[in-house]
Backbone as a printed PyTorch tensor [residue, N CA C, xyz], in Angstrom:
tensor([[[136.1190, -11.9870,  21.7690],
         [135.8430, -13.2150,  22.5120],
         [134.3380, -13.3920,  22.6550]],

        [[133.8660, -14.5810,  22.3640],
         [132.4460, -14.8800,  22.5130],
         [132.1660, -15.3100,  23.9500]],

        [[131.0680, -14.8100,  24.5120],
         [130.6350, -15.2090,  25.8510],
         [129.2740, -15.8850,  25.7210]],

        [[129.1900, -17.1360,  26.1480],
         [127.9380, -17.8850,  26.1090],
         [127.4790, -18.1740,  27.5290]],

        [[126.1770, -18.0730,  27.7590],
         [125.6330, -18.3240,  29.0950],
         [124.6020, -19.4530,  29.0990]],

        [[124.4280, -20.1030,  27.9590],
         [123.4960, -21.2320,  27.8860],
         [123.9940, -22.2070,  26.8320]],

        [[123.4560, -23.4130,  26.8520],
         [123.8530, -24.4180,  25.8660],
         [123.5010, -23.9520,  24.4610]],

        [[122.3570, -23.2720,  24.3220],
         [121.9520, -22.7760,  23.0030],
         [122.9210, -21.7160,  22.5030]],

        [[123.3950, -20.8570,  23.4100],
         [124.3470, -19.8060,  23.0320],
         [125.6740, -20.3880,  22.5630]],

        [[126.0510, -21.5270,  23.1310],
         [127.3790, -22.0820,  22.8460],
         [127.5330, -22.4010,  21.3640]],

        [[126.6030, -23.1610,  20.8030],
         [126.5670, -23.4270,  19.3580],
         [127.9540, -23.7880,  18.8150]],

        [[128.5460, -24.8470,  19.3530],
         [129.8980, -25.2670,  18.9590],
         [129.7960, -26.4210,  17.9690]],

        [[130.4390, -26.2630,  16.8240],
         [130.3620, -27.2910,  15.7800],
         [131.6810, -28.0070,  15.5440]],

        [[132.7760, -27.4960,  16.1190],
         [134.0900, -28.1040,  15.9160],
         [134.7520, -28.3790,  17.2630]],

        [[135.7150, -29.2910,  17.3040],
         [136.4020, -29.6050,  18.5660],
         [137.0640, -28.3720,  19.1860]],

        [[137.1720, -28.3870,  20.4990],
         [137.7550, -27.2590,  21.2310],
         [138.8090, -27.7450,  22.2240]],

        [[139.6280, -26.7990,  22.6650],
         [140.5780, -27.0300,  23.7520],
         [139.9930, -26.3290,  24.9730]],

        [[139.7040, -27.0770,  26.0320],
         [138.8780, -26.5850,  27.1330],
         [139.6610, -26.4790,  28.4420]],

        [[139.3680, -25.4260,  29.1900],
         [139.8010, -25.3200,  30.5850],
         [138.5580, -25.0360,  31.4180]],

        [[138.5870, -25.4460,  32.6810],
         [137.4280, -25.2930,  33.5570],
         [137.8860, -24.7580,  34.9020]],

        [[137.1720, -23.7650,  35.4340],
         [137.5320, -23.2740,  36.7620],
         [136.7430, -22.0420,  37.1480]],

        [[136.8240, -21.6870,  38.4240],
         [136.2130, -20.4330,  38.8740],
         [137.0040, -19.2310,  38.3730]],

        [[138.3130, -19.3950,  38.2590],
         [139.2080, -18.3480,  37.7380],
         [139.0570, -17.0240,  38.4810]],

        [[138.7940, -17.0700,  39.7810],
         [138.6550, -15.8200,  40.5350],
         [140.0090, -15.1400,  40.6600]],

        [[140.1040, -13.9370,  40.1030],
         [141.3600, -13.1940,  40.1200],
         [142.2750, -13.4990,  38.9570]],

        [[142.0190, -14.6040,  38.2640],
         [142.8800, -15.0670,  37.1650],
         [144.3570, -14.9010,  37.5400]],

        [[144.7720, -15.5740,  38.5880],
         [146.1340, -15.4710,  39.1100],
         [147.1350, -16.2500,  38.2510]],

        [[148.3910, -16.2850,  38.6780],
         [149.4500, -16.9100,  37.8860],
         [149.1860, -18.3870,  37.6120]],

        [[148.5630, -19.0830,  38.5570],
         [148.2220, -20.4860,  38.3250],
         [147.2000, -20.6360,  37.2170]],

        [[146.1520, -19.8120,  37.2590],
         [145.1480, -19.8160,  36.1860],
         [145.7910, -19.4650,  34.8490]],

        [[146.6760, -18.4880,  34.8820],
         [147.3170, -18.0380,  33.6450],
         [148.1270, -19.1490,  32.9930]],

        [[148.7730, -19.9900,  33.8050],
         [149.5340, -21.1150,  33.2510],
         [148.6040, -22.1010,  32.5540]],

        [[147.4360, -22.3270,  33.1410],
         [146.4640, -23.2280,  32.5110],
         [145.9990, -22.6590,  31.1760]],

        [[145.6810, -21.3630,  31.1490],
         [145.2150, -20.7510,  29.9000],
         [146.3170, -20.7020,  28.8500]],

        [[147.5610, -20.5320,  29.2870],
         [148.6820, -20.5730,  28.3350],
         [148.7770, -21.9380,  27.6690]],

        [[148.5530, -22.9970,  28.4460],
         [148.5840, -24.3430,  27.8750],
         [147.4280, -24.5490,  26.9080]],

        [[146.2540, -24.0180,  27.2630],
         [145.1000, -24.0850,  26.3590],
         [145.4290, -23.4150,  25.0280]],

        [[146.0080, -22.2260,  25.0950],
         [146.3380, -21.4830,  23.8740],
         [147.4240, -22.1850,  23.0700]],

        [[148.3960, -22.7550,  23.7540],
         [149.4750, -23.4820,  23.0680],
         [148.9070, -24.6580,  22.2720]],

        [[148.0440, -25.4340,  22.9220],
         [147.4500, -26.5940,  22.2420],
         [146.4990, -26.1320,  21.1410]],

        [[145.7860, -25.0550,  21.3960],
         [144.8640, -24.5130,  20.4060],
         [145.5870, -24.1180,  19.1220]],

        [[146.7430, -23.4590,  19.2850],
         [147.5180, -23.0320,  18.1190],
         [148.1520, -24.2190,  17.4050]],

        [[148.5970, -25.1910,  18.1680],
         [149.2060, -26.3810,  17.5580],
         [148.2180, -27.1330,  16.6730]],

        [[146.9620, -27.1870,  17.1090],
         [145.9590, -27.9880,  16.4110],
         [145.0070, -27.1590,  15.5530]],

        [[145.0940, -25.8250,  15.6660],
         [144.1930, -24.9670,  14.9080],
         [142.7530, -25.0630,  15.3830]],

        [[142.5750, -25.2480,  16.6990],
         [141.2350, -25.3930,  17.2650],
         [140.8870, -24.2100,  18.1650]],

        [[139.6040, -24.0330,  18.4140],
         [139.1220, -22.9350,  19.2560],
         [139.4670, -23.1900,  20.7210]],

        [[139.8740, -22.1340,  21.4150],
         [140.1450, -22.2260,  22.8550],
         [138.9050, -21.8020,  23.6260]],

        [[138.6320, -22.5100,  24.7320],
         [137.4030, -22.2600,  25.4850],
         [137.6750, -22.3710,  26.9820]],

        [[137.1520, -21.4300,  27.7360],
         [137.2310, -21.4810,  29.1970],
         [135.8140, -21.5630,  29.7520]],

        [[135.5970, -22.5340,  30.6320],
         [134.2990, -22.6620,  31.2960],
         [134.4360, -22.1500,  32.7200]],

        [[133.5510, -21.2450,  33.1060],
         [133.5540, -20.7400,  34.4760],
         [132.1190, -20.7290,  34.9950]],

        [[131.9220, -20.2380,  36.2110],
         [130.6290, -20.3820,  36.8720],
         [130.1610, -19.0620,  37.4880]],

        [[128.8410, -18.8640,  37.4600],
         [128.2430, -17.6990,  38.1150],
         [126.8720, -18.1030,  38.6560]],

        [[126.6310, -17.8750,  39.9440],
         [127.5600, -17.3290,  40.9380],
         [128.6420, -18.3390,  41.3100]],

        [[129.5750, -17.9100,  42.1590],
         [130.6110, -18.8170,  42.6460],
         [129.9250, -19.9790,  43.3780]],

        [[130.3630, -21.2260,  43.1570],
         [129.7140, -22.3830,  43.7930],
         [129.5280, -22.2680,  45.3000]],

        [[130.4680, -21.6560,  45.9980],
         [130.3380, -21.5290,  47.4560],
         [129.0970, -20.7210,  47.8260]],

        [[128.7310, -19.7440,  46.9750],
         [127.5500, -18.9230,  47.2530],
         [126.2700, -19.7700,  47.2770]],

        [[126.2810, -20.8530,  46.5350],
         [125.1090, -21.7290,  46.4520],
         [125.1890, -22.8570,  47.4760]],

        [[126.3600, -23.4570,  47.5950],
         [126.5120, -24.6490,  48.4310],
         [126.7470, -24.3350,  49.9020]],

        [[127.3300, -23.1820,  50.1850],
         [127.5980, -22.7810,  51.5740],
         [127.3480, -21.2880,  51.7150]],

        [[126.0870, -20.8670,  51.5720],
         [125.7740, -19.4280,  51.5440],
         [126.1590, -18.6730,  52.8120]],

        [[126.3000, -19.3790,  53.9280],
         [126.6710, -18.7090,  55.1830],
         [128.1800, -18.5500,  55.3330]],

        [[128.9250, -19.1770,  54.4620],
         [130.3880, -19.0860,  54.5380],
         [130.8510, -17.7580,  53.9480]],

        [[131.6180, -16.9840,  54.7020],
         [132.0800, -15.6950,  54.1630],
         [133.0180, -15.8940,  52.9760]],

        [[132.7460, -15.1840,  51.9010],
         [133.5810, -15.2760,  50.7000],
         [133.5920, -13.9230,  50.0140]],

        [[134.7600, -13.3320,  49.9050],
         [134.9000, -12.0670,  49.1800],
         [135.7190, -12.3380,  47.9260]],

        [[135.0720, -12.2200,  46.7980],
         [135.7220, -12.5440,  45.5300],
         [136.7410, -11.4810,  45.1480]],

        [[137.8030, -11.9250,  44.4920],
         [138.8620, -11.0190,  44.0480],
         [138.3690, -10.1730,  42.8810]],

        [[137.6570, -10.8000,  41.9630],
         [137.2200, -10.1250,  40.7350],
         [135.7070, -10.1700,  40.6000]],

        [[135.1500,  -9.1370,  39.9990],
         [133.7610,  -9.2080,  39.5620],
         [133.7230, -10.0870,  38.3160]],

        [[132.5370, -10.5310,  37.9370],
         [132.4140, -11.3520,  36.7300],
         [132.9200, -10.5870,  35.5160]],

        [[132.5930,  -9.2940,  35.4430],
         [133.0250,  -8.4800,  34.3010],
         [134.5490,  -8.3850,  34.2370]],

        [[135.1890,  -8.2010,  35.3760],
         [136.6540,  -8.1480,  35.4020],
         [137.2480,  -9.4790,  34.9600]],

        [[136.6730, -10.5600,  35.4490],
         [137.1760, -11.8870,  35.0940],
         [137.0870, -12.1320,  33.5910]],

        [[135.9680, -11.7600,  33.0020],
         [135.8060, -11.9500,  31.5620],
         [136.8050, -11.1080,  30.7780]],

        [[137.0520,  -9.8850,  31.2350],
         [138.0400,  -9.0380,  30.5570],
         [139.4320,  -9.6640,  30.6290]],

        [[139.7780, -10.2070,  31.7870],
         [141.0980, -10.8140,  31.9570],
         [141.2600, -12.0550,  31.0840]],

        [[140.2080, -12.8570,  30.9900],
         [140.2670, -14.0510,  30.1430],
         [140.3860, -13.6500,  28.6770]],

        [[139.6460, -12.6180,  28.2900],
         [139.7490, -12.1290,  26.9080],
         [141.1540, -11.6150,  26.6240]],

        [[141.7160, -10.8780,  27.5760],
         [143.0710, -10.3480,  27.4120],
         [144.0930, -11.4680,  27.2780]],

        [[143.8200, -12.5970,  27.9210],
         [144.7240, -13.7470,  27.8290],
         [144.7140, -14.3670,  26.4390]],

        [[143.6590, -14.0870,  25.6480],
         [143.6220, -14.5750,  24.2740],
         [142.6600, -15.7130,  24.0120]],

        [[141.8160, -16.0470,  24.9940],
         [140.8670, -17.1520,  24.8380],
         [139.7570, -16.7530,  23.8600]],

        [[139.3360, -17.7130,  23.0170],
         [138.3310, -17.4300,  21.9890],
         [136.9090, -17.3430,  22.5390]],

        [[136.6120, -18.1960,  23.5320],
         [135.2270, -18.2730,  24.0000],
         [135.1890, -18.5970,  25.4870]],

        [[134.2480, -17.9750,  26.1930],
         [133.9910, -18.3000,  27.6010],
         [132.5570, -18.7980,  27.7220]],

        [[132.4120, -19.9240,  28.4060],
         [131.0750, -20.4200,  28.7190],
         [130.8460, -20.1860,  30.2030]],

        [[129.8730, -19.3240,  30.5350],
         [129.5520, -19.0180,  31.9300],
         [128.3650, -19.8830,  32.3380]],

        [[128.6470, -20.9530,  33.0650],
         [127.5810, -21.8480,  33.5140],
         [126.8480, -21.2250,  34.6950]],

        [[125.5330, -21.2570,  34.6510],
         [124.7300, -20.7390,  35.7570],
         [124.7040, -21.7930,  36.8610]],

        [[125.4310, -21.5230,  37.9330],
         [125.5780, -22.5190,  38.9900],
         [124.4090, -22.4220,  39.9630]],

        [[123.6270, -23.4830,  40.0370],
         [122.5240, -23.5630,  40.9910],
         [122.5210, -24.9670,  41.5900]],

        [[121.5360, -25.2600,  42.4330],
         [121.5130, -26.5640,  43.0970],
         [121.3790, -27.7090,  42.1010]],

        [[120.5850, -27.5060,  41.0540],
         [120.4350, -28.5540,  40.0420],
         [121.7720, -28.8370,  39.3590]],

        [[122.5020, -27.7770,  39.0330],
         [123.8160, -27.9440,  38.4030],
         [124.7610, -28.6730,  39.3570]],

        [[124.6900, -28.3310,  40.6430],
         [125.6060, -28.9260,  41.6220],
         [125.3760, -30.4190,  41.7990]],

        [[124.1970, -30.8920,  41.4200],
         [123.8670, -32.3110,  41.6050],
         [124.2810, -33.1790,  40.4210]],

        [[124.8240, -32.5710,  39.3900],
         [125.3230, -33.3660,  38.2630],
         [126.4650, -34.2490,  38.7380]],

        [[126.4020, -35.5250,  38.4160],
         [127.5240, -36.4040,  38.7390],
         [128.6980, -36.0330,  37.8360]],

        [[129.9220, -36.3990,  38.2110],
         [131.0610, -36.1150,  37.3290],
         [130.8530, -36.6680,  35.9220]],

        [[130.2830, -37.8720,  35.8330],
         [130.0680, -38.4950,  34.5260],
         [129.0300, -37.7270,  33.7120]],

        [[127.9690, -37.2480,  34.3720],
         [126.9580, -36.4430,  33.6770],
         [127.5580, -35.1270,  33.1980]],

        [[128.3870, -34.5130,  34.0320],
         [129.0490, -33.2600,  33.6570],
         [129.9150, -33.4700,  32.4170]],

        [[130.6860, -34.5310,  32.4220],
         [131.5770, -34.8100,  31.2940],
         [130.7760, -35.0300,  30.0180]],

        [[129.7450, -35.8600,  30.0980],
         [128.9540, -36.1600,  28.9090],
         [128.2340, -34.9200,  28.3830]],

        [[127.5910, -34.1740,  29.2930],
         [126.7580, -33.0430,  28.8640],
         [127.5790, -31.8760,  28.3500]],

        [[128.6670, -31.5580,  29.0510],
         [129.4220, -30.3570,  28.6990],
         [130.6720, -30.6620,  27.8700]],

        [[131.5520, -31.4910,  28.3740],
         [132.8210, -31.6980,  27.6710],
         [132.6390, -32.4220,  26.3430]],

        [[131.8150, -33.4530,  26.3300],
         [131.6720, -34.2500,  25.1090],
         [130.6050, -33.6800,  24.1790]],

        [[129.3870, -33.5010,  24.6810],
         [128.2830, -33.1030,  23.8050],
         [128.3060, -31.6240,  23.4270]],

        [[128.5380, -30.7470,  24.3950],
         [128.4600, -29.3070,  24.1180],
         [129.7640, -28.7420,  23.5780]],

        [[130.8790, -29.0090,  24.2720],
         [132.1560, -28.4010,  23.8880],
         [132.9130, -29.2070,  22.8400]],

        [[132.5140, -30.4780,  22.6600],
         [133.2310, -31.3480,  21.7150],
         [134.7380, -31.3000,  21.9920]],

        [[135.0710, -31.4500,  23.2570],
         [136.4530, -31.2570,  23.7050],
         [137.4220, -32.2160,  23.0260]],

        [[138.4730, -31.6360,  22.4770],
         [139.6030, -32.4300,  21.9900],
         [140.6070, -32.6160,  23.1130]],

        [[140.8030, -31.5520,  23.9050],
         [141.7320, -31.5750,  25.0330],
         [141.1040, -30.8280,  26.2000]],

        [[141.4000, -31.2890,  27.4170],
         [140.9370, -30.6240,  28.6350],
         [142.1620, -30.3200,  29.4900]],

        [[142.3770, -29.0340,  29.7650],
         [143.5420, -28.5900,  30.5460],
         [143.0800, -28.1430,  31.9320]],

        [[143.5890, -28.7970,  32.9650],
         [143.2170, -28.4420,  34.3380],
         [144.4160, -28.6190,  35.2560]],

        [[144.3160, -28.0520,  36.4480],
         [145.3360, -28.2620,  37.4600],
         [145.1500, -29.6100,  38.1380]],

        [[146.1760, -30.0860,  38.8040],
         [146.1240, -31.3950,  39.4270],
         [145.1140, -31.5090,  40.5480]],

        [[144.7430, -30.3790,  41.1750],
         [143.7890, -30.4070,  42.2940],
         [142.3620, -30.1090,  41.8400]],

        [[142.1020, -30.2470,  40.5470],
         [140.7880, -29.9390,  39.9820],
         [139.7300, -30.9100,  40.5000]],

        [[138.5910, -30.3630,  40.9400],
         [137.4410, -31.1640,  41.3680],
         [136.1880, -30.6580,  40.6760]],

        [[135.2600, -31.5560,  40.4110],
         [134.0280, -31.1570,  39.7310],
         [132.9460, -32.1940,  40.0130]],

        [[131.7190, -31.8440,  39.6350],
         [130.6060, -32.7680,  39.8240],
         [130.0910, -32.7680,  41.2490]],

        [[129.1130, -33.6040,  41.4960],
         [128.4180, -33.6470,  42.7830],
         [129.4000, -33.7850,  43.9370]],

        [[129.3260, -32.8170,  44.8690],
         [130.1830, -32.7660,  46.0440],
         [131.6800, -32.8240,  45.7010]],

        [[132.0120, -32.3420,  44.5120],
         [133.4210, -32.3130,  44.1120],
         [134.0340, -33.6860,  43.9970]],

        [[133.1990, -34.6830,  43.7000],
         [133.6870, -36.0650,  43.6770],
         [134.4980, -36.4000,  42.4330]],

        [[134.4060, -35.5630,  41.4020],
         [135.2000, -35.7880,  40.1990],
         [136.5860, -35.1930,  40.3230]],

        [[137.5860, -35.9080,  39.8590],
         [138.9760, -35.4520,  39.8990],
         [139.6030, -35.6440,  38.5300]],

        [[140.8730, -35.3370,  38.4360],
         [141.5720, -35.5460,  37.1670],
         [141.6120, -37.0320,  36.8190]],

        [[141.5740, -37.8860,  37.8300],
         [141.5130, -39.3370,  37.5800],
         [140.1980, -39.7040,  36.8990]],

        [[139.1110, -39.0320,  37.2880],
         [137.8170, -39.2570,  36.6410],
         [137.8850, -38.8520,  35.1740]],

        [[138.5130, -37.7120,  34.9050],
         [138.6690, -37.2730,  33.5140],
         [139.4250, -38.3160,  32.7010]],

        [[140.4340, -38.9130,  33.3080],
         [141.2650, -39.8870,  32.5810],
         [140.4790, -41.1450,  32.2100]],

        [[139.3960, -41.4080,  32.9150],
         [138.5450, -42.5420,  32.5470],
         [137.8580, -42.3060,  31.1990]],

        [[137.8450, -41.0500,  30.7460],
         [137.2160, -40.6940,  29.4690],
         [138.2600, -40.3110,  28.4190]],

        [[139.4900, -40.7910,  28.5960],
         [140.5680, -40.3630,  27.6950],
         [140.3880, -40.8450,  26.2560]],

        [[139.4890, -41.7700,  26.0340],
         [139.2220, -42.1640,  24.6390],
         [138.4510, -41.0700,  23.9050]],

        [[137.8240, -40.1560,  24.6770],
         [137.0630, -39.0630,  24.0760],
         [137.8920, -37.7880,  23.9260]],

        [[138.7960, -37.5490,  24.8610],
         [139.5860, -36.3170,  24.7980],
         [140.9130, -36.5030,  25.5240]],

        [[141.8390, -35.6440,  25.1630],
         [143.1630, -35.6160,  25.7900],
         [143.0760, -34.8450,  27.1070]],

        [[143.7730, -35.3250,  28.1350],
         [143.8200, -34.6190,  29.4160],
         [145.2190, -34.0620,  29.6190]],

        [[145.2930, -32.7640,  29.8840],
         [146.5780, -32.1090,  30.1390],
         [146.5550, -31.5760,  31.5640]],

        [[147.4360, -32.1130,  32.3940],
         [147.5310, -31.6690,  33.7870],
         [148.6010, -30.5890,  33.8970]],

        [[148.2080, -29.4370,  34.3820],
         [149.1250, -28.3040,  34.5230],
         [149.6000, -28.2470,  35.9750]],

        [[150.9130, -28.2710,  36.1980],
         [151.4250, -28.2790,  37.5770],
         [151.1310, -26.9790,  38.3080]],

        [[151.0770, -27.0260,  39.6420],
         [150.8230, -25.8150,  40.4310],
         [151.9690, -24.8210,  40.3100]],

        [[151.6640, -23.5660,  40.5800],
         [152.6630, -22.4920,  40.5160],
         [152.9610, -22.0220,  41.9320]],

        [[154.2400, -21.8270,  42.2210],
         [154.6580, -21.2750,  43.5120],
         [155.4470, -19.9940,  43.2690]],

        [[155.2440, -19.0300,  44.1330],
         [155.9890, -17.7730,  44.0870],
         [156.6660, -17.5890,  45.4390]],

        [[157.9900, -17.6200,  45.4280],
         [158.7690, -17.4940,  46.6670],
         [158.2810, -18.4760,  47.7310]],

        [[158.0040, -19.6850,  47.2850],
         [157.5990, -20.7420,  48.2000],
         [156.1250, -20.8070,  48.5090]],

        [[155.3550, -19.8160,  48.0930],
         [153.9140, -19.7820,  48.3740],
         [153.1310, -20.3630,  47.2070]],

        [[152.2720, -21.3380,  47.4950],
         [151.4160, -21.9020,  46.4640],
         [150.3990, -20.8560,  46.0270]],

        [[150.3410, -20.6050,  44.7350],
         [149.4210, -19.5940,  44.2060],
         [147.9990, -20.1490,  44.1990]],

        [[147.0940, -19.4560,  44.8660],
         [145.6820, -19.8440,  44.8870],
         [144.8390, -18.6120,  45.1740]],

        [[143.5800, -18.6780,  44.7930],
         [142.6790, -17.5490,  45.0550],
         [142.4960, -17.3360,  46.5510]],

        [[142.4110, -18.4210,  47.3160],
         [142.2220, -18.2790,  48.7660],
         [143.4310, -17.6290,  49.4230]],

        [[144.6450, -17.9650,  48.9530],
         [145.8520, -17.3350,  49.5040],
         [145.8600, -15.8420,  49.2060]],

        [[145.4410, -15.4720,  48.0080],
         [145.4010, -14.0550,  47.6240],
         [144.3660, -13.3090,  48.4600]],

        [[143.2050, -13.9100,  48.6560],
         [142.1770, -13.2620,  49.4810],
         [142.6990, -12.9810,  50.8840]],

        [[143.3990, -13.9550,  51.4520],
         [143.9140, -13.7810,  52.8070],
         [144.9630, -12.6810,  52.8570]],

        [[145.8570, -12.6520,  51.8700],
         [146.9030, -11.6280,  51.8390],
         [146.3030, -10.2280,  51.7250]],

        [[145.3310, -10.0680,  50.8470],
         [144.6960,  -8.7520,  50.6750],
         [143.9850,  -8.3350,  51.9590]],

        [[143.2740,  -9.2620,  52.5690],
         [142.5680,  -8.9540,  53.8190],
         [143.5300,  -8.5510,  54.9250]],

        [[144.7350,  -9.1360,  54.8910],
         [145.7510,  -8.8250,  55.9040],
         [146.5280,  -7.5490,  55.5960]],

        [[146.2820,  -6.9650,  54.4200],
         [147.0010,  -5.7530,  54.0300],
         [148.3100,  -6.0180,  53.3220]],

        [[148.6110,  -7.2940,  53.0350],
         [149.8550,  -7.6520,  52.3360],
         [149.6190,  -7.5870,  50.8270]],

        [[149.3170,  -6.3890,  50.3560],
         [148.8980,  -6.2080,  48.9700],
         [150.0200,  -6.5260,  47.9860]],

        [[151.2450,  -6.1270,  48.2950],
         [152.3660,  -6.3980,  47.3870],
         [152.5540,  -7.8940,  47.1740]],

        [[152.4550,  -8.6680,  48.2510],
         [152.5890, -10.1210,  48.1320],
         [151.4410, -10.7080,  47.3210]],

        [[150.2400, -10.1850,  47.5300],
         [149.0850, -10.6510,  46.7610],
         [149.2750, -10.3640,  45.2760]],

        [[149.8090,  -9.1930,  44.9690],
         [150.0430,  -8.8200,  43.5690],
         [151.0510,  -9.7500,  42.9020]],

        [[152.0340, -10.2100,  43.6620],
         [153.0120, -11.1450,  43.0940],
         [152.3360, -12.4550,  42.6860]],

        [[151.3530, -12.8930,  43.4690],
         [150.6420, -14.1240,  43.1260],
         [149.6770, -13.9120,  41.9590]],

        [[149.1470, -12.7050,  41.8660],
         [148.2530, -12.3730,  40.7500],
         [149.0150, -12.1740,  39.4470]],

        [[150.2450, -11.6700,  39.5720],
         [151.0140, -11.3300,  38.3760],
         [150.6490,  -9.9730,  37.8130]],

        [[149.9720,  -9.1550,  38.6170],
         [149.5740,  -7.8080,  38.1880],
         [149.0560,  -7.0670,  39.4190]],

        [[148.7460,  -5.7770,  39.2430],
         [148.1680,  -5.0000,  40.3300],
         [146.7480,  -5.4590,  40.6100]],

        [[146.3360,  -5.3400,  41.8640],
         [144.9370,  -5.5770,  42.2230],
         [144.0920,  -4.4360,  41.6670]],

        [[142.9400,  -4.7690,  41.1160],
         [142.0410,  -3.7610,  40.5580],
         [140.8100,  -3.6080,  41.4450]],

        [[140.4630,  -2.3640,  41.7270],
         [139.2260,  -2.0620,  42.4510],
         [138.4370,  -1.0820,  41.5970]],

        [[137.2290,  -1.4640,  41.2360],
         [136.3820,  -0.6120,  40.4140],
         [135.1840,  -0.1370,  41.2230]],

        [[134.6550,   1.0040,  40.8360],
         [133.4810,   1.5100,  41.5290],
         [133.0850,   2.8850,  41.0400]],

        [[132.1140,   3.4490,  41.7100],
         [131.5810,   4.7580,  41.3460],
         [132.1450,   5.8130,  42.2910]],

        [[132.5720,   6.9320,  41.7270],
         [133.0670,   8.0370,  42.5560],
         [131.8770,   8.7100,  43.2360]],

        [[131.9950,   8.8760,  44.5510],
         [130.8970,   9.4700,  45.3250],
         [131.4240,  10.6360,  46.1540]],

        [[130.5090,  11.4660,  46.5930],
         [130.8880,  12.6140,  47.4280],
         [131.2870,  12.1360,  48.8180]],

        [[132.3260,  12.7670,  49.3700],
         [132.7750,  12.4300,  50.7120],
         [132.4730,  13.5480,  51.6920]],

        [[133.1700,  13.5340,  52.8270],
         [132.9440,  14.5410,  53.8680],
         [133.6860,  15.8360,  53.5860]],

        [[134.5660,  15.8230,  52.5840],
         [135.2990,  17.0370,  52.2280],
         [136.4770,  17.3390,  53.1310]],

        [[136.9060,  16.3690,  53.9340],
         [138.0230,  16.6240,  54.8510],
         [139.3340,  16.8500,  54.1080]],

        [[139.5160,  16.1500,  52.9800],
         [140.7460,  16.3280,  52.2150],
         [140.9030,  17.7480,  51.7110]],

        [[139.7850,  18.3890,  51.3620],
         [139.8340,  19.7620,  50.8600],
         [140.3190,  20.7210,  51.9400]],

        [[139.8880,  20.4830,  53.1620],
         [140.3030,  21.3800,  54.2510],
         [141.7880,  21.2400,  54.5670]],

        [[142.3550,  20.0660,  54.2340],
         [143.7870,  19.8410,  54.4720],
         [144.6210,  20.0910,  53.2190]],

        [[143.9370,  20.5530,  52.1510],
         [144.5790,  20.8070,  50.8610],
         [145.2430,  19.5440,  50.3010]],

        [[144.6000,  18.4170,  50.5430],
         [145.0650,  17.1290,  50.0110],
         [143.9400,  16.5570,  49.1480]],

        [[144.1320,  16.5150,  47.8260],
         [143.0770,  15.9860,  46.9580],
         [142.7860,  14.5190,  47.2960]],

        [[141.5290,  14.1800,  47.3950],
         [141.1310,  12.7970,  47.6570],
         [140.0320,  12.3850,  46.6910]],

        [[139.8380,  11.0820,  46.5920],
         [138.7970,  10.5340,  45.7300],
         [138.0670,   9.4660,  46.5320]],

        [[136.7650,   9.5680,  46.6000],
         [135.9540,   8.6030,  47.3450],
         [135.3030,   7.6310,  46.3680]],

        [[135.5890,   6.3570,  46.5660],
         [135.1190,   5.3260,  45.6430],
         [134.1500,   4.3910,  46.3610]],

        [[133.0200,   4.1460,  45.7140],
         [132.0750,   3.1420,  46.2030],
         [132.3700,   1.8620,  45.4270]],

        [[133.1600,   0.9510,  46.0020],
         [133.6900,  -0.1720,  45.2250],
         [132.6430,  -1.2120,  44.8520]],

        [[132.8050,  -1.7440,  43.6390],
         [131.9860,  -2.8690,  43.1980],
         [132.6300,  -4.1810,  43.6380]],

        [[133.9470,  -4.1560,  43.7900],
         [134.6550,  -5.3600,  44.2280],
         [134.3020,  -5.7090,  45.6680]],

        [[134.2870,  -6.9980,  45.9620],
         [134.0020,  -7.4560,  47.3220],
         [135.2630,  -7.4510,  48.1820]],

        [[136.3910,  -7.7870,  47.5680],
         [137.6450,  -7.8960,  48.3140],
         [138.3670,  -6.5530,  48.3110]],

        [[138.4490,  -5.9430,  49.4790],
         [139.0780,  -4.6370,  49.6370],
         [140.2360,  -4.7820,  50.6220]],

        [[141.3910,  -4.1640,  50.3310],
         [142.5210,  -4.2710,  51.2660],
         [142.1840,  -3.7460,  52.6570]],

        [[142.9000,  -4.2690,  53.6270],
         [142.8010,  -3.7940,  55.0050],
         [143.0230,  -2.2810,  55.0370]],

        [[142.3930,  -1.5930,  55.9780],
         [142.5410,  -0.1360,  56.0860],
         [144.0220,   0.2270,  56.1800]],

        [[144.4390,   1.1570,  55.3240],
         [145.8370,   1.5680,  55.3050],
         [146.0830,   2.5460,  54.1800]],

        [[147.3380,   2.8190,  53.9080],
         [147.7430,   3.7250,  52.8340],
         [148.4610,   2.8930,  51.7790]],

        [[147.9970,   2.9810,  50.5300],
         [148.5470,   2.1710,  49.4510],
         [148.8470,   3.0440,  48.2380]],

        [[149.8950,   2.6850,  47.5250],
         [150.1850,   3.3270,  46.2460],
         [149.1620,   2.8240,  45.2420]],

        [[148.5780,   3.7340,  44.4730],
         [147.5620,   3.3270,  43.5040],
         [147.6920,   4.1370,  42.2240]],

        [[147.0700,   3.6100,  41.1870],
         [147.0330,   4.3120,  39.9050],
         [145.5860,   4.3570,  39.4440]],

        [[145.1530,   5.5420,  39.0150],
         [143.7530,   5.7150,  38.6160],
         [143.6520,   5.7250,  37.0960]]])
């Protein structure tokens, strides 16, 4: 999978099938969108592309708002690659980027850079200055590309979203969070020395300095290393 972080890196010469999102955690809802991208990509023989952002827009637009991301950028890219996407464009999100109008975003990225043949997004998709762009805005440009709206996913009545997963993990409801993710939660980090209390109790322990921001509530959990 190719990862591009600038317009020059993208270097796209043929039409693409595009999805856009933060994709934090790459949960079941995100996975449905990427499945549609891959389906259309295979039908038309075109490259599949996912556009995401770094840092997360909230970090720039509301820096005082607490936000613990489910995945690191590296984890997210691995998950997107595992899904089968050909290329990821990681847009550097800053104040200048946030001020792009929806129409400027469409022209600069979807039409000029990605040469989008199709754009696959969820019905609640927002983009552009102050999130003023919606799927209706995309449809105003349907002469340039096809718009595919992917319906939301529910698991046992719960709407799948990154915010719902964050809340479940914070509350210690890890099993429920995993159902929305469609896989186990991953925590990565460096093994560090601890106080050695486990040794005195003859219980092997492992002390991890996590790279992930979102950590389950204090408790005992089944895990695999």
